[in-house]
N, C-alpha and C positions, 0 to 999 in steps of 0.2 A: 233401092238405096238412095236414089236421087229423085227429086221432084222438079217438074218444069211447068211454069205457068205463063200465060200470056196476059199482058196488060195493055188496054187500049188507051191511047193518048187522046183525051177529049179535045185538045186544041187542033191536032192535025188529023185525027181519025186513023192514025197508023197504029199498028200493034207492036209494042216493044217487048222483047224477050227478057224475062227475069232470069238472073244467073241461077243455076241449079244449087240446091241446098244439100250439102253432104251431111247425113245423119251422124256418121262416125266423127267428123270434125266437130259437130255440135256437142256430142257426148264428151269428146276429149276436152273441149273448151270448158264445159260445165264441170268436169272432173278437176281440171286445173284450177278453176275458180274456187271450187269447194276446198281443194287442198290449200290454196293460198289463204282462204278465210280461216281454215283450221290452224294453220301456222301462225296467223296473226292473233287468233284467240289464245293460242298457247303462249306466244310471246307476251301478250298483254297480261296473262296470268302470272308469268314470271316477273314482269315489270312491277306489277302491283305487289307481289310477295316481297320483292327486294325493297321496294319503297316503304312498305309498312314495317318491315324489319328494321330498316335504317331510321325510321321515325322514332323508334323506341330508344335510340342512342343519341342523347343530346350532344349537339356539336358536330355530328358526323356529316349531316347535310348532304346526303348522297342522292344522286339521280342517275337512272339508267339511260345511257346514250344510245346503245346499240345492242341487239341480241342476235346471235347466230346459233343455229342448231344444225348439227351434222352427225354423221355416224363414222366411226373409225374403229380399227382393230386395236389390239392390245399394244402393238408396237408404236402406234401413233400416240396412244395414251401415255406411254412411258417417256415420250419425248416432250410432253407438255410442261412438266415441272421445271422451273428455273431456280437458280441458286438463291436461297433465302426465302423461298415461297412456303406458305403454310399448307401442310398436307393433312387433311382430315379423312379418316376412313369412315365410310357410312355403312351402317348395318341395317338390314331389313330384308323382307321377303325370304324367310328361312335363313339359309346360310349364305345367301348372295351378298356381295359387298360392292359398294360404289366408292367414289372418291370426290372430294371437294378441294379445289385449289384456290388459294387467295394469293395474289402476287405480293411481293414485299411492300409495295406502296400501300396497297389496300390493308394489309395486315397492320402495318405501322400506324396508318391513319385511324383504324378502328381502335387500336390500343390507346392512342393519344386522346381520342374522343371519350373513351370509357374512363380514362384516368384523369384527364385535365379538362374535359368538356369542350375541346376545340381541336382543329386539325392545323398543324403547323405548315407554313408555306415552304420551309426549308427542305431540301432533299433529305429523305430518311437515311439514317446510317445503315450500312450493310451488316446484318447479324443473322444468326440462326434463330428460329422460333424456339421458345422455351415452354416448359410446362405451365408457367404462369400465363403466357399468351393463350395457350389452349384452354385454360380454365375461364378466361375472359371471353374468348370468341365462341366457345361451345354453345352457350345459350343463343347467340345470334344465328348459328347454323341450324339449331333445332327450330328456332322461330321461322326461319326462311323455309325449311322443308315442310313444316306444318302448314304455313300459309300457302305454299305452292300446291300442296296436296288438296287443300280446300278449294283453291281456285281452279284446279283441273278436274274436279269431281265429275263434272258433266261433259268433259272433253274426251277425245280419243286417247289422250296421254294419261288418263286417270290411273291405269295399271302401271305405267312407267314410274310415276311419282309417289305411289302409295307405299306406306310402310317403312320409310327410311328415316333414320335418326343418327345423330352423332355417336360414333363408337370410340375412337381413339385418334391420337395424332402421331405423326411420324416426323422425326427430325432428319431423316435421310431417305431419299426416294428409291434407293437401291432395292429394298425388300418388296417393292410393289410388283415386280415381275413374278415373285413367288406367291404373293397374297391374292392377286387378281387372276381370274380364270381367263382362258383363251375364249375369244368370241368377239362379237360386235358390241360396241358401246355407243350410247347416245351422249354426245358432247354438247353441253349447253354452255355457251360463252356469253357472259354479260360484261359489256364494257361500261364502266360506271365513272361518274365524276364525284369527287369527294371535297368537302369543305368549300362549297360554292365555287368549284372550279380550281381550287388550289392544287389538287392532284387528280390524276386519272389512274384507274386500277382495273384489273381483270379478275373476274369471279367465274370459275369453271365448276360446273356440276357434271360429273361423269357417272352414268348409270348403265348397267347392263340391260339387255332386253328383258322385259317382264316374263315371268314363268308362264308358258302357254297353258299348262294344266291348272293354273290357279283359277279360282272362281272369280267371276266378274266383281269389280269393286262395288257395284250397285246392287248385288244380289241380296235379297231380303231373307233373313233367317226367321225361323219360327220363334214364337215368344219364349218358349222354354230354353232353346239354345242361346237366344240373345241374352236372357237373364243369366244363364250360367257363364257366358263369356264376359258379361259386365261384372259379375261377382268376382271372377278370376282376375280380371284386370284391376279391380278395386283392391283386392287383397294384395296383389303384387305391388301396387303403388303405395299402399299404406305400410306394407312390411319394409319397403325400401326407403321410407321417409325418415328423415332425421328428427329426433326429438331432443330438445334442450331441457335438461333437468338440473336444478340448482340445489346445492346443499345449504340449507338455511340453519345457521347456528342459533340465531335468536333475533328478535326485533325489539327496537327501543323507539320511544317517541319522546319528543321534546317540542317546545314552543318555537315559533319562528324567531323570536328574539334570541333564544339560546343557539339556534342554528346559525344566525348571523354572527354570533360571537365566536364561533369555532375558528381556531387558528391551527396552523401546522404544529404538530407535536401534542395536541390535546388527545386525551385518551377517553374512549367510550367504554366504560366498564360493562361487561356482559355478566349475566348470572353464572355461577359456577356450574349449574346444571347444563349449560350449553355445551360443555365438553363431553357430557355423558349421554346426551340425547339431542339429536338433530333431526330435521325434517327434510325430505326430498320433495321439491315442489316443481311444478311445470312453469312455463313462461307466464301464465296468468295467475300464479301464486296459489294453485290448487294442490294440496298435499296428496302425494301418491304413496309414500312409504316413510318409515322412520328407521333410524340406525344410530350407530355410535361412531365417533371420530377415532381413527386409528392410523396406523402406518404399516406399509409393506414395501419391502425392497427399497427403503430410503425415500419413499414418496407417501404423501398423505393418502389415506384410503378411508372408505366408509363400509362398515359391516352392517348389513340389514338385520335388524332384531325382530322383525315381524314380516308376515306376508304382505305383498303390495295391496294397499287398500285398507289394511288394519293399522289404526293409529295408536295402538297400545301394545307394549312389548310384554314379555312373559312375566316381568316383575311388576307390572301394573303401571309403569311410567307412561305418561302421555304428554306429547308435545303441546305446549301452550299455544292457543290460537290468538291471544290478545298480546299486543306489544306492551312491554314493561316500561315504566318511566326511566328515562335515560339518566345515568350517572356520569357526568362529565368531569374529568380531572384536568384542570388547566395545566398547560405546560409551564414548568418552573425552570428558569435558566439555571445552569450549574453555578454553584458558589465557588468563590476563590479557595484555593487550598490553604490549610492551616500553616501559619508561619510561627515557629517557636521563638521564644525570647533569646537574645544573644547571650553568650556566656559572660561571666563577670569580668574577665580579663580582655574582653573584646574592645577594640578601639571604637570610640563613638563616631557615628557617621557625621560627615561634614554637613554643616547646616548654618543657619544664621545665628549670630552671637546673642545670648540671652540679654534681656533688659536688666541692668543693674538695679533699677529702682523697684522692680517687682520680683525679681528672682531671689529666692532664698537659698542660701548655701546649706548643704547637708553634709554631715560628717562622712568621710570616706569609710568604707568597710574596713575594720581592723585598726583604725586610729582611735586614740583616747581623746574624748572630748575635753576642751579647755575648762578649767574650774571657774565656777561662778564667783565674782569678786564679793558678792554679798554673803557668801557662805565661807569665805576664806578665814574668818576669825573664829569660827566654831570648831572646837577641837573634835577630833574623832572620838567616839565613845570607847573604843578599844585602846586608844593611845593617850587618854588624858591622865595627868599626874596630879596628886594632891600636894598642896603647899602646907608645910608644917606650921602649926600655930605657934 
């Protein structure tokens, strides 16, 4: 196990003894050096994964300051969450579950960056995480886990990081004792700086030991099995995808001049057939089905009148593909209400005195007009008397 050699000093001619070399110590040193290099490579992969994830959030400006990895039992894991921390349950590797913890400072800074584009320097208020916070942070968690899995693909920790994704969030850490299994957990602690040093935060990733019976991550499947697995994953991804379908009543077209003249209150008249036949279109305006506008349970509804892909219903009606010329009804302001004439015995409203030089007096209603002096000498036909000759 030991080796001993003699070395002759050329200056003095004396033989100097070389210290014995211990093979066990050399192997231990080499093993310790390899382990340190493996830990450094794993820490570098986590650092790069967090940095790339944070780079996709404008204004977060996060940098990893320190990374610690250790193992601990379930009791130690249950002591990690602090009040107001964001708790995310990770699902993967069958029915095994992990945990991701974001301290209140990191959670608040991420929400501020996602909503306002910057990290505030003021201390964050103490509050509980909400479902809205979970909806905003979940894509960040999935991005970090995906990048970490890719970075560790060639490392010894590939089996540890493979297959995990965001599952759900918890607003109370008490159920963790029932959700997580007993055993050893790998605790990955990332101390990060946020907003160019405005705040510091902690990012914990807690994962159980990988399943020993699981196949190696780099195992190559045969072509048929790989194709079936790819097809199954593709079908699952497509089936769970959201599709936006728009109910199109009708399209109208008008010139740019008419468009610039539109004002609040103007009415665009649609053809009457728009209420009888409408088109369901995708986001790129591709028709997929036709139907009729209706109502159910007090809400607007659409009844499909033909199979998807068929653009003609049983009555032969077909949705027009060309936009019709627009009929714009300009907004007309409301007119003043009708005011009736005052009654005859009503007092005249106060106003300026009439001009005596231009005003003409009219006889009052019910009064007898004064006789004309030129006609005063003409006797009435019914009252004239004859003078005897």
